[in-house]
C-alpha positions as CSV (number, residue, x, y, z in Angstrom):
1,M,166.5,120.6,85.6
2,S,165.0,123.5,83.7
3,D,165.2,127.0,85.3
4,A,161.9,127.9,83.7
5,A,159.1,128.6,86.2
6,Q,156.5,125.9,86.5
7,P,152.9,126.9,86.1
8,T,150.9,127.1,89.4
9,I,147.5,125.7,90.4
10,A,146.2,129.3,90.3
11,E,147.3,129.6,86.7
12,V,145.4,126.4,85.9
13,R,142.3,127.8,87.6
14,A,142.6,131.0,85.7
15,A,142.9,129.1,82.4
16,A,139.8,127.1,83.3
17,E,137.9,130.4,84.0
18,A,139.1,131.7,80.6
19,V,137.7,128.6,78.9
20,K,134.3,129.2,80.6
21,A,134.3,132.8,79.6
22,A,135.2,131.9,76.0
23,I,132.4,129.3,75.9
24,D,129.9,132.0,77.0
25,R,131.2,134.4,74.3
26,H,131.0,131.7,71.7
27,L,127.5,130.7,72.6
28,E,126.4,134.3,72.6
29,A,128.0,134.8,69.1
30,V,126.4,131.7,67.6
31,S,123.0,132.3,69.1
32,S,122.7,135.9,68.1
33,P,121.1,136.7,64.7
34,N,124.0,136.7,62.2
35,V,124.8,136.4,58.6
36,A,126.6,133.6,56.9
37,D,130.3,133.6,57.8
38,D,129.8,136.1,60.6
39,P,133.2,137.3,61.7
40,A,132.0,137.5,65.3
41,V,131.4,133.7,65.3
42,S,134.8,133.1,63.7
43,A,136.5,135.3,66.3
44,A,134.6,133.6,69.2
45,Y,135.6,130.2,67.8
46,E,139.3,131.1,67.6
47,Q,139.2,132.6,71.2
48,L,137.6,129.4,72.5
49,A,140.1,127.2,70.7
50,T,143.0,129.2,72.0
51,A,141.7,129.2,75.6
52,A,141.0,125.5,75.5
53,I,144.5,124.7,74.2
54,A,146.1,126.8,76.8
55,Y,144.1,125.2,79.6
56,D,144.9,121.7,78.2
57,Q,148.6,122.5,78.2
58,L,148.6,123.8,81.8
59,L,146.5,121.0,83.0
60,Y,149.0,118.5,81.6
61,E,152.0,120.4,83.1
62,V,150.5,120.6,86.6
63,Y,148.4,117.5,86.9
64,D,149.6,115.3,84.1
65,E,146.0,115.1,82.8
66,V,144.3,116.2,79.6
67,T,140.8,117.2,78.6
68,P,138.7,114.5,76.8
69,F,138.4,116.5,73.5
70,E,140.7,117.9,70.9
71,I,140.5,121.4,69.3
72,P,141.5,121.1,65.6
73,G,144.1,123.5,64.5
74,D,145.0,124.9,61.1
75,E,148.7,124.2,61.4
76,G,150.3,121.3,59.5
77,P,149.0,118.9,57.0
78,G,146.9,117.0,59.6
79,G,145.1,120.1,60.9
80,Y,141.4,120.8,60.4
81,H,140.6,122.0,56.9
82,G,136.8,121.9,57.0
83,P,134.3,124.8,57.1
84,E,134.0,127.0,60.2
85,Q,130.2,126.5,60.1
86,P,129.5,123.1,58.6
87,E,126.1,122.6,57.1
88,A,126.1,119.0,58.4
89,I,128.1,116.7,60.6
90,S,128.8,113.0,60.6
91,V,129.2,111.1,63.8
92,L,131.4,108.0,63.3
93,I,131.5,105.5,66.1
94,R,133.6,102.3,66.5
95,R,133.1,100.1,69.6
96,D,135.0,96.9,69.9
97,Y,133.9,94.0,72.1
98,H,135.4,90.6,73.1
99,V,133.0,87.7,73.1
100,V,133.8,86.3,76.5
101,D,130.7,84.2,77.1
102,P,129.2,82.8,73.9
103,K,126.7,80.7,75.7
104,R,125.2,83.7,77.5
105,L,125.2,85.7,74.2
106,R,123.3,82.9,72.5
107,A,120.9,82.5,75.4
108,Q,120.0,86.2,75.3
109,A,119.4,86.0,71.6
110,E,117.2,82.9,72.0
111,R,114.9,84.8,74.4
112,L,114.3,87.4,71.7
113,D,114.0,85.1,68.6
114,E,112.1,81.8,68.9
115,T,113.7,80.5,65.7
116,L,117.0,80.3,67.4
117,T,116.7,76.9,69.0
118,P,119.3,75.9,71.6
119,G,122.3,74.4,69.8
120,G,120.8,75.4,66.4
121,A,122.6,76.6,63.3
122,G,124.3,80.0,63.1
123,G,125.8,80.0,66.6
124,V,127.3,83.3,67.8
125,N,126.9,85.1,64.5
126,S,123.2,84.6,64.5
127,A,123.0,85.7,68.1
128,I,124.9,88.9,67.4
129,G,122.6,89.7,64.5
130,V,119.5,89.3,66.7
131,L,120.9,91.4,69.6
132,F,122.1,94.3,67.5
133,G,118.9,94.2,65.5
134,E,116.9,94.5,68.7
135,Y,118.9,96.9,70.9
136,E,120.4,100.3,70.2
137,P,124.2,100.3,70.3
138,D,124.2,102.5,73.4
139,E,122.1,99.9,75.2
140,I,124.4,97.1,74.2
141,A,127.3,99.1,75.5
142,A,125.6,99.6,78.8
143,R,124.5,96.0,79.1
144,S,127.5,94.3,77.4
145,E,128.4,92.1,80.4
146,E,124.8,90.8,80.5
147,F,125.1,89.9,76.8
148,G,128.4,88.0,77.3
149,L,130.5,90.7,75.8
150,E,133.4,92.7,77.2
151,E,134.0,96.3,76.1
152,A,137.3,96.9,74.4
153,D,138.6,100.1,72.7
154,S,136.1,102.6,71.4
155,T,136.3,105.9,69.5
156,L,133.8,108.6,68.4
157,W,134.5,111.1,65.7
158,V,132.5,114.2,64.9
159,A,133.4,115.4,61.4
160,A,132.1,118.2,59.2
161,A,130.1,116.9,56.3
162,E,128.1,118.0,53.3
163,P,124.3,117.6,53.4
164,T,123.3,114.4,51.6
165,E,120.2,112.8,50.2
166,P,118.6,109.9,52.0
167,G,120.5,106.7,51.3
168,E,123.2,108.5,49.3
169,W,126.2,107.2,51.2
170,L,124.8,103.9,52.5
171,P,126.6,101.7,49.9
172,E,130.0,102.9,51.2
173,P,129.3,104.4,54.7
174,F,132.9,104.4,55.9
175,E,134.7,105.8,52.8
176,H,134.6,109.4,53.9
177,A,136.3,109.4,57.3
178,D,138.6,112.4,56.5
179,P,140.8,113.4,59.5
180,Q,141.0,116.9,58.1
181,L,137.3,117.3,58.6
182,L,137.5,116.1,62.2
183,I,135.9,118.6,64.6
184,C,136.5,116.6,67.7
185,R,137.0,113.0,68.8
186,F,136.6,111.0,72.0
187,D,138.6,107.8,72.7
188,V,138.2,105.2,75.4
189,S,140.9,102.5,75.9
190,E,142.4,100.6,78.7
191,V,145.8,101.8,77.5
192,Y,145.0,105.2,79.0
193,D,144.3,103.6,82.4
194,D,147.6,101.7,82.2
195,E,149.4,104.9,81.5
196,D,147.9,106.5,84.5
197,L,149.0,103.6,86.7
198,D,152.5,103.7,85.3
199,D,152.6,107.4,86.1
């Protein structure tokens, strides 16, 4: 057993307060009139990143938990190499589903599209096209069970990007998912729940 002193709950609370204070300083810096590449914004960004990483580490050591976001670092080949103040961002979302009730899926689509007759051609693929054409992805996620779907893993990436012209990247929309431009990501998976149960 290590002789090193373990962090206390009070230290975790102090780290959380430091994150809150750093958020306030960062918001003040970015909302104040400033010039391009304002060093005050850069300094506030670094302070927020440092405070968040320290809090995340203490949270893990004391509670075996982590925050739901990542602060990109400059260290190593996999670190963030994008601009400190990106002119644009790309939000990349992947949500996987299991088709657990094809009949329900087809029935929901038939209510929306009269050309989909019961037992007609196209089956599940046509039904999926109808549902995703009618509903926003967030609504499908919220009503997945109603549509005969079961949510699987999902991930959301927010990455720095260059401003583009309308339609410019549409022919190859997923060619530019560069991890070195990743600002933050959010993952949802049953594997995390399983790890919690094992712990």
